[in-house]
GUROZA-128509 format. One record per residue (C-alpha): z, x, y. Coordinates in Angstrom, 3 decimals, always signed. Each point is the difference from the previous one (the first is absolute). Layout:
% residues N
       pz       px       py
        Z        X        Y
...
END
This chain:
% residues 539
       pz       px       py
 -165.143  -57.177  -49.300
   -3.486   -0.949   +1.172
   -2.942   -0.931   -2.168
   -2.965   +2.054   -1.169
   -3.278   -1.459   -1.220
   -0.866   +0.204   -3.694
   -3.177   +1.941   +0.782
   +1.984   +2.601   +1.961
   +2.462   +0.460   -2.860
   -2.788   +0.374   -2.531
   -1.781   +2.557   +2.201
   +3.106   +2.148   +0.282
   +0.827   -0.232   -3.704
   -3.538   +0.948   -0.996
   +0.130   +2.928   +2.397
   +3.234   +1.256   -1.576
   -0.964   -0.684   -3.616
   -3.286   +1.835   +0.412
   +1.841   +3.325   +0.153
   +3.460   -0.583   -1.449
   -1.233   +0.835   -3.519
   -0.893   +3.570   +0.925
   +1.189   +2.727   +2.336
   -3.205   +1.231   +1.541
   +0.005   +2.599   +2.769
   -2.401   -0.942   +2.792
   -0.519   +2.460   +2.805
   -0.808   -0.169   +3.682
   -3.157   +1.607   +1.367
   +1.847   +3.300   +0.427
   +1.065   +0.035   -3.683
   +3.550   -1.201   +0.667
   +1.492   -2.729   -2.201
   +0.523   -3.480   +1.421
   +2.402   -2.815   -0.833
   -2.899   -2.401   -0.591
   +0.723   +0.450   -3.678
   +3.053   +0.918   -1.995
   +0.372   +3.704   -0.715
   +0.893   +1.244   -3.462
   +3.609   +1.312   +0.015
   +0.305   +3.728   +0.657
   +3.049   +2.246   -0.435
   -0.092   +3.566   +1.307
   +2.427   +2.621   -1.243
   +2.526   +1.565   +2.355
   -1.400   +2.478   +2.509
   +1.611   +2.468   +2.390
   +3.368   +0.747   -1.596
   +2.343   +0.970   +2.835
   +3.796   -0.207   -0.159
   +1.380   -2.704   +2.325
   +2.257   +2.062   +2.279
   +1.214   -1.280   +3.373
   -0.291   +2.004   +3.180
   +3.469   +1.446   +0.736
   +1.813   -0.538   +3.290
   -0.796   +3.543   +1.110
   -3.769   -0.319   -0.388
   -1.695   +0.602   +3.384
   -2.031   -3.202   -0.461
   +3.140   -2.165   +0.334
   +1.906   +1.914   +2.667
   +0.803   -1.479   +3.398
   -2.171   +1.873   +2.494
   +1.036   -1.704   +3.259
   +3.054   +0.431   +2.204
   +2.282   -2.346   +1.893
   -1.424   -3.510   +0.383
   -3.604   +0.957   -0.645
   -1.820   -2.465   -2.276
   -0.691   +0.757   -3.663
   -1.099   -2.006   -3.050
   -2.732   -1.622   +2.102
   -2.150   -2.685   -1.621
   -2.511   -2.750   +0.751
   -0.163   -3.406   -1.682
   -2.091   -3.108   +0.591
   +0.830   -3.371   +1.430
   -1.869   -3.024   -1.325
   -3.332   +0.790   +1.679
   -1.965   +2.791   +1.671
   +1.424   -0.534   +3.490
   +3.539   +1.184   -0.768
   +1.752   +2.874   -1.768
   +3.546   +1.279   -0.383
   +1.137   +3.545   +0.836
   +3.245   +1.100   -1.672
   +2.099   +3.174   +0.183
   +3.506   +1.424   -0.340
   +2.127   +1.868   +2.547
   +3.177   +1.893   -0.808
   +1.065   +1.570   -3.273
   +1.541   -2.141   -2.732
   +3.744   +0.200   -0.646
   +1.847   +0.264   -3.314
   +3.779   -0.180   -0.365
   +2.760   -2.038   -1.595
   +0.589   -1.948   +3.192
   -3.017   -0.524   +2.231
   -0.504   -0.384   +3.703
   -3.431   -1.503   +0.595
   -2.278   +0.813   +2.913
   -0.317   -2.575   +2.744
   -3.607   -1.159   -0.520
   -0.291   -0.842   +3.720
   +0.902   +3.530   +1.094
   -3.609   +1.187   -0.381
   -3.021   -1.875   +1.328
   -2.930   -1.301   -2.076
   -3.176   +0.593   +1.997
   -3.640   +0.574   -0.932
   -2.660   +1.175   +2.431
   -3.536   -0.575   -1.233
   -3.646   -0.188   +1.003
   -3.554   +0.662   -1.103
   +0.056   +3.558   +1.319
   +2.424   +2.792   -0.804
   +0.103   +0.820   +3.703
   +0.551   -3.599   +1.156
   +2.901   -1.709   -1.770
   -0.040   -2.796   +2.562
   +1.735   -2.733   -2.011
   +3.650   -0.230   -0.945
   +1.958   -2.128   -2.452
   +3.710   -0.269   -0.694
   +1.580   -1.015   -3.279
   +3.300   -0.240   -1.811
   +2.223   +2.417   -1.876
   +2.556   -0.179   -2.760
   +2.255   +2.071   -2.221
   +0.834   -0.745   -3.627
   +2.697   +1.315   -2.304
   +0.321   +0.365   -3.748
   +3.689   -0.454   -0.806
   +1.848   +0.165   -3.288
   +3.320   -0.780   -1.588
   +2.215   +1.875   -0.593
   +0.079   +1.829   +3.357
   +0.055   +3.319   -1.872
   -3.792   -0.321   -0.329
   -2.072   +1.439   +2.829
   -1.396   -2.726   +2.219
   -3.240   +0.322   +1.963
   -1.020   -1.073   +3.484
   -3.587   +0.320   +1.175
   -1.344   +1.413   +3.192
   -1.179   -2.542   +2.549
   -3.078   -1.810   -1.358
   -2.478   -1.265   +2.592
   -2.729   -2.642   -0.403
   -2.460   -0.767   +2.811
   -2.830   -2.512   -0.236
   -3.224   +0.689   +1.920
   -2.101   -3.057   +0.832
   -3.328   -0.816   +1.641
   -1.889   +2.727   -1.891
   -3.750   +0.101   -0.541
   -1.437   -0.032   -3.552
   -1.159   +3.168   -1.757
   +1.162   +2.141   +2.922
   +1.813   +3.340   +0.115
   +3.211   -0.066   +2.037
   +2.127   +3.009   +0.926
   +3.748   -0.339   +0.355
   +3.311   +1.763   +0.514
   +3.413   -1.456   -0.685
   +3.630   +0.634   +0.881
   +2.295   -0.191   +3.024
   -1.393   +1.657   +3.158
   +3.357   -0.362   +1.772
   +1.465   +2.435   -2.503
   -3.034   +2.267   +0.118
   -0.559   -0.855   -3.643
   -3.611   -1.034   -0.532
   -2.128   +0.810   -3.025
   -3.272   +1.865   +0.062
   -3.121   -2.169   +0.288
   -1.243   -1.661   -3.198
   -2.845   -2.433   -0.630
   -0.903   -2.957   -2.221
   -2.992   -2.287   -0.449
   +0.374   -3.783   +0.086
   -1.417   -2.187   -2.749
   -3.425   -1.589   +0.479
   -0.250   -3.619   +1.082
   +0.119   -2.492   -2.867
   -3.439   -1.007   -1.239
   -2.127   -0.121   -3.159
   -1.577   +3.414   +0.683
   +2.870   +1.710   +1.786
   +2.336   +2.176   -2.085
   +2.124   +3.147   +0.195
   -2.013   +2.968   -1.267
   +2.426   +0.807   -2.826
   +3.397   -1.342   -1.036
   +2.279   +2.364   -1.914
   +2.269   -1.513   -2.657
   +3.032   +1.792   -1.442
   +3.110   -1.107   -1.830
   +3.290   +1.442   -1.261
   -0.512   +2.996   +2.241
   +3.354   +1.750   +0.273
   +0.178   +3.549   +1.329
   -0.884   +2.384   -2.801
   -2.497   +2.826   -0.133
   -2.315   -2.459   -1.743
   +0.425   -2.267   +3.029
   -1.226   +2.758   +2.295
   -3.106   +0.409   -2.162
   -0.703   -3.732   +0.174
   +0.391   -0.035   +3.782
   -2.183   +3.099   +0.420
   -2.735   -1.732   -1.986
   +0.463   -3.258   +1.890
   -0.385   +1.791   +3.341
   -3.303   +1.511   -1.171
   -1.324   -3.528   -0.584
   +0.735   -0.829   +3.662
   +1.356   -3.569   -0.349
   +0.189   -2.329   +2.999
   +3.016   -1.815   -1.495
   +2.521   +0.768   -2.751
   +1.800   -2.516   -2.237
   +3.220   +1.157   -1.690
   +0.904   -2.290   -2.901
   +3.737   +0.626   -0.127
   +2.435   +2.614   -1.339
   -0.192   +2.179   +3.070
   +2.530   +2.856   -0.165
   +2.093   -0.343   -3.199
   +3.120   +0.777   +2.026
   +1.904   -2.020   -2.593
   -0.540   +2.728   -2.605
   +2.602   +2.120   +1.789
   +3.740   -0.304   +0.486
   +1.266   -0.626   +3.522
   +0.860   +3.693   +0.436
   -3.545   +1.050   -0.942
   +0.338   +1.086   -3.614
   -2.618   -1.135   -2.514
   +1.373   -2.920   -1.996
   -2.528   +0.216   -2.848
   -0.083   -3.535   -1.426
   +2.527   -1.153   +2.618
   +2.344   -1.808   -2.340
   +3.455   +0.644   -1.453
   +0.632   -1.469   -3.446
   -2.937   -2.307   +0.489
   +1.160   -1.286   +3.391
   -2.332   +0.550   +2.939
   +1.342   +2.318   +2.704
   -0.511   -1.711   +3.359
   -0.340   +3.179   +2.012
   -2.925   +1.437   +1.900
   -0.656   +3.164   +1.990
   -1.417   -1.553   +3.145
   -1.235   +3.260   +1.574
   -2.852   -0.186   -2.526
   -1.384   -2.754   +2.272
   +0.048   +2.422   +2.928
   -1.589   +2.748   -2.113
   -2.747   -2.380   -1.124
   -0.783   -1.240   +3.522
   -0.138   +3.546   +1.350
   -2.459   +0.994   -2.686
   -2.145   -3.111   +0.469
   -0.161   +0.219   +3.809
   -3.103   +2.191   -0.151
   -1.841   -2.959   -1.535
   +1.644   -3.192   +1.215
   +0.256   +1.032   +3.662
   -3.786   -0.529   +0.014
   -0.828   -2.305   -2.913
   +1.760   -3.401   -0.113
   +2.327   -0.405   -2.992
   +0.831   -3.412   -1.489
   +2.874   -0.044   -2.495
   +1.442   -2.554   -2.415
   +3.361   +0.531   -1.660
   +0.589   +1.098   -3.593
   +3.046   +0.010   -2.242
   +1.074   +3.471   +1.180
   +0.450   -1.379   +3.522
   +2.735   -2.347   -1.258
   +2.795   +2.505   +0.842
   +3.041   -2.242   -0.243
   +2.927   +0.861   +2.277
   +3.253   -1.446   +1.363
   -0.167   -3.746   +0.551
   -2.736   -0.327   -2.635
   -2.597   +0.946   +2.604
   -3.364   +1.050   -1.421
   -3.361   +1.315   +1.275
   +1.728   +1.162   +3.199
   -1.807   +3.325   +0.447
   -3.377   -1.546   -0.837
   +0.469   -2.850   +2.472
   +1.224   +2.281   +2.791
   -2.414   +2.915   -0.228
   -3.355   -1.766   -0.052
   -1.506   -2.445   +2.483
   -1.487   -3.107   -1.593
   -2.105   -2.862   +1.423
   +2.598   -2.408   -1.343
   +0.390   -2.179   +3.069
   -3.698   +0.176   +0.805
   -0.931   -1.225   -3.485
   +2.710   -2.656   -0.097
   +2.061   +1.437   -2.850
   +2.901   +1.220   +2.172
   +0.993   +2.525   -2.665
   -0.968   +3.535   -0.943
   -0.204   -1.016   -3.646
   -3.400   -1.732   +0.252
   -2.615   -0.396   +2.715
   -3.751   -0.053   +0.641
   -2.572   +1.625   +2.267
   -3.733   +0.401   +0.549
   -1.972   +3.225   -0.184
   -3.494   -0.925   +1.128
   -1.466   -2.478   -2.479
   +2.907   +0.370   -2.462
   +3.140   -2.122   -0.012
   +2.952   +1.679   -1.728
   +3.058   -1.816   -1.330
   +2.890   +2.341   -0.810
   +2.276   -1.690   -2.540
   +3.526   +0.630   -1.280
   +1.178   +0.000   -3.587
   +3.597   +0.631   +1.096
   +0.892   -3.188   +1.818
   -0.576   -3.624   -0.968
   -3.614   -0.725   -0.964
   +0.574   -3.488   -1.476
   -2.359   -2.747   +1.116
   +2.922   -1.640   +1.785
   +0.953   +3.208   +1.831
   -0.768   +1.305   +3.471
   -2.415   +2.723   -1.115
   -2.180   -2.356   -2.015
   -0.063   -2.599   +2.779
   -0.931   +2.695   +2.515
   -2.753   +1.259   -2.319
   -1.421   -3.518   -0.371
   -0.214   -0.372   +3.769
   -1.355   +3.496   +0.533
   -2.783   -0.354   -2.574
   -0.901   -3.467   +1.266
   -0.629   +1.466   +3.470
   -2.368   +2.727   -1.203
   -3.520   -0.447   +1.343
   -2.273   +1.542   -2.638
   -2.869   +0.065   +2.516
   +2.006   +2.502   +2.059
   +1.906   +1.711   -2.805
   -2.113   -0.460   -3.148
   +2.182   +2.380   -2.016
   +3.493   -1.012   -1.050
   +2.273   +2.685   -1.457
   +3.566   -0.369   -1.285
   +2.319   +2.994   -0.283
   +3.408   +0.289   -1.637
   +2.127   +2.513   -1.848
   +0.481   -1.590   -3.454
   -3.087   -0.332   -2.159
   -1.190   -3.078   -1.872
   -2.614   +1.500   -2.304
   +1.225   +3.421   -1.092
   -0.475   +1.101   -3.611
   +2.365   +2.979   +0.069
   +3.317   -0.143   -1.860
   +1.843   +0.679   +3.242
   +0.640   -3.257   +1.890
   -2.136   -1.950   -2.472
   -0.116   -3.651   +1.095
   +3.155   +0.336   +2.090
   -1.446   -2.107   +2.820
   -0.989   -3.013   -2.114
   +2.159   -2.410   +1.999
   -1.651   +1.053   +3.250
   -3.448   -0.212   -1.561
   +0.674   -3.472   -1.390
   +1.191   -1.214   +3.417
   -2.719   +1.523   +2.172
   -3.126   +0.667   -2.052
   -1.412   -3.511   +0.283
   +0.339   +0.082   +3.781
   -1.852   +3.312   +0.273
   -2.674   -1.274   -2.381
   -0.427   -3.236   +1.950
   -0.649   +1.942   +3.198
   -2.454   +2.403   -1.666
   +2.007   +3.185   +0.524
   -2.383   +2.838   -0.786
   +2.314   +2.932   -0.755
   +3.684   +0.358   -0.918
   +1.458   +3.464   +0.637
   +3.297   +1.140   -1.506
   +2.092   +3.023   -0.930
   +3.233   +0.283   -2.027
   -1.710   +1.413   -3.116
   -0.415   +3.738   +0.529
   -3.623   +0.145   -1.037
   -3.386   -1.445   +0.878
   -1.579   -3.122   -1.446
   -2.797   -2.335   +1.096
   -0.631   -3.379   -1.582
   -3.097   -2.061   -0.457
   +0.107   -3.251   +1.937
   +2.800   -1.924   -1.691
   +2.008   -3.181   +0.302
   +2.874   -0.988   -2.299
   -0.803   +2.894   -2.376
   -3.563   -1.263   -0.427
   -3.217   +1.604   +1.204
   -1.111   -2.110   +2.936
   -2.719   +0.750   +2.549
   +1.974   -1.965   +2.569
   +3.185   +1.965   -0.532
   +0.970   +3.036   +2.085
   -0.288   +3.632   -1.020
   +3.508   +1.399   -0.521
   +0.455   +3.673   +0.851
   +3.140   +2.053   -0.709
   +0.378   +3.101   +2.172
   +3.591   +1.027   -0.767
   -1.011   +3.616   -0.514
   +0.654   +1.467   +3.440
   +2.087   +2.895   -1.298
   +3.673   -0.993   -0.136
   +2.544   +2.076   -1.909
   +0.487   -2.489   -2.854
   -3.281   +1.246   -1.537
   -2.796   -2.121   -1.405
   -0.133   -2.916   -2.408
   -1.889   +1.290   -3.023
   +0.360   -2.468   -2.875
   -1.661   -3.365   -0.528
   +1.478   -3.256   -1.314
   -2.987   -0.436   -2.342
   +0.606   +3.297   -1.842
   +1.434   -0.326   -3.537
   +3.751   -0.456   +0.073
   +0.292   +0.148   +3.797
   -0.036   -3.677   +0.930
   +3.232   -0.436   +1.982
   +2.454   -2.736   -0.763
   -0.006   -2.949   +2.343
   +1.964   +1.128   +3.080
   +3.666   -0.906   +0.039
   +0.042   -0.207   +3.785
   -0.238   -3.355   +1.680
   -1.911   -0.623   +3.194
   +1.526   -0.839   +3.374
   +0.564   -3.609   -1.054
   +1.590   +0.988   -3.329
   -3.084   -0.796   -2.108
   -1.734   +1.875   -2.792
   -3.722   -0.538   +0.283
   -1.581   +2.436   -2.461
   -1.570   -1.790   -2.970
   -2.120   +0.625   -3.051
   -3.687   -0.685   +0.528
   -1.114   -3.416   -1.221
   -3.729   +0.709   -0.224
   -2.542   +2.795   -0.133
   +0.068   +3.252   -2.001
   +3.757   +0.431   +0.570
   +0.948   -3.534   -1.045
   +3.577   -0.126   -1.307
   +0.789   +3.496   +1.263
   +1.626   +1.457   +3.081
   -2.538   +2.856   +0.229
   -3.623   +0.557   -0.914
   -0.790   +2.379   -2.878
   -2.697   +1.725   +2.058
   -0.737   +0.499   +3.665
   -0.289   -3.552   +1.331
   -3.431   -1.193   +1.080
   +1.300   -0.692   +3.497
   +0.858   +3.711   +0.405
   -3.154   +1.796   +1.163
   +1.281   +3.544   +0.662
   +3.367   +1.736   -0.315
   +1.173   +3.577   +0.415
   +3.394   +1.708   +0.313
   -0.821   +2.363   +2.849
   +1.138   +0.378   +3.583
   -2.452   -1.105   +2.668
   -0.895   -2.460   +2.742
   -2.509   -2.775   +0.640
   -2.586   -0.581   +2.718
   -1.417   -3.441   +0.843
   -3.287   -0.049   +1.932
   -1.121   -3.520   +0.879
   -3.758   -0.004   +0.544
   -0.633   -3.628   +0.937
   +1.242   -3.514   -0.779
   -0.851   +0.269   -3.725
   +0.257   +3.684   -1.002
   +2.913   +2.439   +0.163
   +0.029   +3.450   -1.587
   +3.272   +0.928   -1.705
   +0.563   +3.648   -0.973
   +3.046   +1.498   -1.673
   +0.344   +3.738   +0.576
   +1.818   +1.976   -2.674
   +2.182   +2.930   +1.034
   -0.660   +3.156   -1.958
   +2.030   +3.169   -0.342
   -1.984   +1.704   +2.766
   +1.611   -1.313   +3.194
   -3.304   +0.279   +1.836
   -1.941   -2.127   -2.466
   -0.114   -3.726   -0.622
   -2.325   -1.959   -2.229
   -1.422   -3.542   +0.264
   +0.979   -1.001   -3.521
   -0.517   -3.771   +0.240
   -2.512   -1.656   +2.287
   -1.170   -3.597   +0.075
   -1.611   -2.481   +2.363
   +2.172   -3.088   +0.273
   -2.442   -2.856   +0.551
   +0.904   -3.417   +1.385
   -1.784   -3.209   -1.055
   +1.852   -2.666   +1.990
   -2.739   -2.566   -0.634
   +0.847   +0.085   -3.721
   +3.761   +0.062   +0.287
   +1.281   -3.207   +1.488
   +1.624   -1.550   -3.098
   +3.749   -0.427   +0.437
   +2.418   +1.176   -2.732
   +1.027   -3.536   -0.969
   -3.610   -0.826   -0.926
   -0.366   +3.035   -2.272
   +3.254   -0.564   -1.905
END
């Protein structure tokens, strides 16, 4: 794949070897660490012990507070660029019974009025609507049918501009109150959203509400949700808690779909103003009659799938100022011969790093977690896709799945590498399954190689063939690629300063709901002039 001069290879290798022998901590001018050198591994003990209890159905925060066909569960999401956004909402109450009669999605209009002044909503846009059901066999189980879900795309918007809007059906006298959102800045090397919030494995527990309260105080311009949204699959279809959700070791394929409505009602106070971009996790699988999966996830959110050429809710891309995001799926085919990989190749090849210098990948499963939970589960996906991300100089890889926080040094193929991305796990949003608290490198805790096979029926986990863990499946200490890890709830904030520096901060939740703490902070620094060697050359 392309040639690189001998002098270029030597320059890069000398640059890496100069620091690979030690883990020095260099700091920025404001005394914040940078990724210019590899950080010594740090583990912080558990903080903020709070029982993971879900909000019940009767909590005022999840109650329906509209009548008739008035809109609720209102949210904003982005299209592929600053000039377009999606407005989504639900009308009508959900239905649960043994035998369902669905709403006619065309019985209520999908209209948005919008403009740059609250008093002058001079523009209108119409969209589409749909209804989805979650059905089970046998019929004795309670089936679910959603309210009418509306998605309307606004186009022709100006960058970095506040727009006011209302949504609903004026013919039925059912319009929302007026909300507002701000568009993304135009793409460019010095044009970025002020702050991007990052959360994963959120759920709807009291810990979730603390995370969201803290996130709101940081005033993000955009929020990324890295999968595992509501955990509706941890309930039986009639609403009872199903604990581990299995009977004699067999998974119970039931969900309590109203948890989706509860979650969207709670989140409306945030996402009706701040765009939310979501990628699916394993808890969105939600298998039902006809082997349908990811139905609620695909129906409830608006995605720039068509705009980004993926034509599926399972993976897509978009720009936010000078950052290009690729949202990837670990739950459909990711083989190099598959549609997702081919789409990713084309998408990355089209990225203009002069306009979007930063390239960020986001997914639910993690590639470089050191916790016992989900340890190296996504090896097949990593082995298929890591080279492609490395080739295109992806700067950051965000993930969830592990219910804790962890940030890596720059890494590629389990080796410290200044040209590799920084991997960040933010699966600590607050869900009811509690946190991951044990590490695979602790004595006696190295998990056995996973029995599960990947989507293609392969087992990809292997024993290391080089380095300190040679011949073993786990390290016997915190791996050198792991820079910081902590089993606490929290959220992340990404502040991109310019084309080479971005400030990443992870905020730890503490017991006091009104207090958050910037526990891990680092400047992620890009050196694209040093990182043009392709993976095949380094192997």
